[in-house]
C-alpha positions in Angstrom: 0.1 0.0 -0.1 1.5 3.5 -0.8 2.5 5.9 1.8 0.6 9.1 1.8 1.8 12.4 2.5 0.2 16.0 2.4 1.8 19.4 2.3 1.0 23.1 2.0 2.8 25.3 -0.6 2.4 29.0 0.3 3.1 31.5 -2.5 3.4 35.3 -2.6 3.9 37.8 -5.3 7.1 39.7 -4.9 7.4 42.5 -7.6 5.0 40.6 -9.6 6.9 37.4 -9.6 5.8 34.4 -7.5 7.8 33.1 -4.6 7.1 29.9 -2.5 7.8 29.1 1.0 10.1 26.0 1.3 11.9 24.3 4.0 15.5 22.9 4.2 15.6 19.4 5.5 17.5 19.0 8.9 19.8 16.3 10.0 23.2 15.4 9.1 22.5 13.9 5.7 21.1 17.2 4.4 23.7 19.5 6.0 25.7 21.4 3.5 23.4 20.4 0.6 21.3 22.9 -1.2 20.1 21.3 -4.5 17.4 18.8 -3.8 17.6 19.2 -0.2 14.6 21.4 0.3 11.0 20.5 0.7 7.3 21.6 0.9 6.4 21.4 4.5 4.6 18.1 4.6 4.3 14.8 6.3 2.5 11.4 6.3 -1.0 10.8 7.1 -3.5 8.0 7.1 -6.4 8.7 4.6 -8.7 6.4 6.4 -8.4 8.6 9.6 -7.6 12.1 8.3 -8.3 14.2 5.2 -5.3 15.2 3.2 -6.0 19.0 3.8 -6.2 18.4 7.5 -3.0 16.4 7.3 -1.1 19.2 5.4 -2.2 21.9 7.8 -1.2 19.6 10.8 2.1 18.9 9.2 2.8 22.5 8.5 2.3 23.3 12.2 4.3 20.4 13.4 7.2 21.0 11.1 7.5 24.8 11.4 5.9 25.5 14.8 3.5 28.1 13.4 0.0 27.9 12.2 -0.7 28.0 8.5 -2.7 30.9 7.0 -6.4 30.6 7.1 -6.6 29.8 3.3 -8.6 29.4 1.2 -6.7 26.3 -0.1 -6.7 24.8 -3.5 -5.4 21.2 -4.2 -2.6 21.4 -6.9 -2.6 17.6 -7.3 -0.9 14.4 -5.9 2.5 13.5 -7.0 4.2 10.1 -6.8 7.8 9.6 -5.6 9.9 6.9 -7.2 9.9 5.2 -3.8 6.1 4.7 -4.2 5.2 7.5 -1.7 2.5 10.0 -3.0 2.3 13.6 -1.9 -0.9 15.7 -2.1 0.0 19.4 -2.3 -2.4 22.2 -1.4 -1.5 25.9 -2.1 -2.6 29.0 -0.4 -1.8 32.8 -0.9 0.9 33.4 1.8 1.0 37.2 1.3 -0.4 37.8 4.7 1.7 35.1 6.4 3.8 37.1 8.7 6.0 34.5 10.5 9.8 35.5 10.7 12.8 33.4 11.4 12.5 33.8 15.1 8.8 32.5 15.0 9.7 29.1 13.6 10.0 26.2 16.2 11.0 23.2 14.1 9.9 19.7 14.9 12.6 17.1 15.7 13.3 13.5 15.0 15.7 10.9 16.6 18.1 8.6 14.7 21.3 6.7 15.2 24.2 9.0 14.8 27.0 8.5 14.1 26.2 5.6 11.8 26.5 2.1 13.4 27.7 3.8 16.8 24.6 2.5 18.7 24.2 6.2 19.9 21.1 8.2 19.1 20.8 11.9 18.5 18.1 14.6 17.8 17.9 16.7 14.9 15.4 19.3 13.6 13.1 18.0 10.8 13.7 21.4 9.2 16.7 23.7 9.8 15.5 26.7 7.9 12.6 28.2 5.8 12.9 30.7 3.0 10.8 32.4 0.4 12.4 31.7 -3.0 11.4 32.5 -6.6 9.9 29.4 -8.6 13.1 28.8 -10.6 15.1 28.7 -7.5 12.7 26.5 -5.9 12.8 24.0 -8.9 16.5 23.6 -8.2 16.2 23.2 -4.5 13.2 21.0 -4.1 13.5 17.2 -3.9 12.6 15.9 -7.3 9.2 14.4 -6.5 7.8 17.8 -5.5 9.1 19.6 -8.5 5.9 19.1 -10.6 3.9 20.9 -7.9 5.7 24.2 -9.0 4.4 23.9 -12.6 0.9 23.2 -11.2 1.3 26.3 -9.1 2.3 28.2 -12.1 -0.6 27.0 -14.1 -2.9 27.7 -11.0 -1.5 31.3 -10.9 -2.0 31.9 -14.7 -5.7 30.7 -14.3 -6.2 33.1 -11.4 -4.8 36.1 -13.5 -1.6 36.4 -11.4 
């Protein structure tokens, strides 16, 4: 059975050009990496117990430590990863989203570190968040999430933005 994930992609227009809010993944594997090391704030959910939108809002809050904007939200689509995971992405206008670097409180995870040491360490799920233009986001996002950027561009054209 596929693993389901859901996320929120906030956008805003800066000098008429769209920017999106994306998060750099935390932990030792991603440290020092930029290309393909960023993600839409998202996480796993059980579709029998929670709607994709509810999960996306919950995961935004859990990963970033701030409430997502009120919306409205539009579903951009569901995108498969090569691993079989499927991520459903929702979009909202983030122009009124006022969280700053000091407002974010990133969720954490625990893993064995260093590898094969038997010791465990805690790391942030996300170590920073930035507003970036669509082309820069395309270079930074993990491959499986990049189609959401084209869907956003189509969504914005349809909205006259």
